[in-house]
Phi, psi and omega in degrees: 000131182264132180269130179291143185303320182290346179264002181287143176276139181233133178284126183244348181197147176222132182186195179286165188299322182296310182294321179298316178294324176298312180295319178303316179298316180297318179295317182292326175300326180276004178086017181256122178285127181238142180240133179259135177231133175228097183267008186240045180303324180296325183293333177298319181291336180270002178085008179271132179304140184257130173262137180246140182254149174239134182239146173225167175295139178303326181293343179264001185303313181298317180296323185275341188308309183294320179298314181293316179300314179299316183298315181296317179298318184286334186244031177295146178060000000 
């Protein structure tokens, strides 16, 4: 089965769980479905800071661009 390019998930942000959830909420308010992935559950147990990723549909990138840019500017460091 071939996946259409516009339906591909694209990682748009990586950060701590709190910031990722904040951005996810902003995207969903704008009607953009966002998916959170945390593939490093083991590193949390080892005391290593965990980065969480947020993905959206490639077809939503243009719509999400301004939301993500504003979020990154406002939440630096």
